[in-house]
C-alpha positions, 0 to 999 in steps of 0.5 A: 962714319959720320967723316965718311957721309960728309965725305960722300956728300961733298963728292955728290956735290962735286958731281953736281957743280961738275955737270953744271960746268960741263954744261956752261963750258959747251954752252960758252963754246957754242957762243964763242966767235973765237976758234982758240975760244971754242977749243978752249970752252970745250976742252974745259968741258971734256976735262970737267967730264972725265973728273965727273967720272972720276968722282963716280968712280970714287962713289962707287968705291963707297957702294954709290952708283949714278943709278943709285944717286938719280934714284935718291933724289939727286936729279941732275937734269932738274938741277941743271935746268934751273941753274942755267935758265936762273940767271942773267950772268954771261956763260963766261961769268957762270963757268967762273962761278961753277969752278969757283964753287968746285974750288971751295968743295975740293980744297974742303975735302982734300985735307980730310981724306988721305990718298986723293992725288987725282983730286989734287990734279982735279983742283989744279986743273981747275985753279989754272982754268980760274986764272985763265978766265979771270985774264979773259974777263979782265981783257974784255973789260979793258976793251969795253 
């Protein structure tokens, strides 16, 4: 039972990070002047939204719904507004921060639960995004 509660708690963490990550990728797309970057950021936002739905489906398997999460103090909107406005960090750096947080939580739950092939795919995609984002930051640093 304790293992299940810990897993559910981790899933809730992932939902928060995915929602934040999606919004930050959309923000990065809005701020970008390069069409390829806009497409990249919008695609990553779409993927984060898909991951959110996968995790929500997993939570529903434990009897939770999106409405239950909201009613039990899991206020996504409040978390999102406070996290987005509270930092002077660039949008690109925030995308990296959210993906690093996602990577950490996924790495913690994958060994604990069996049959998480979807989550393993999520992790791989997040790690690929981190690689690309790191390369972008590195390239920008070299140019500056």
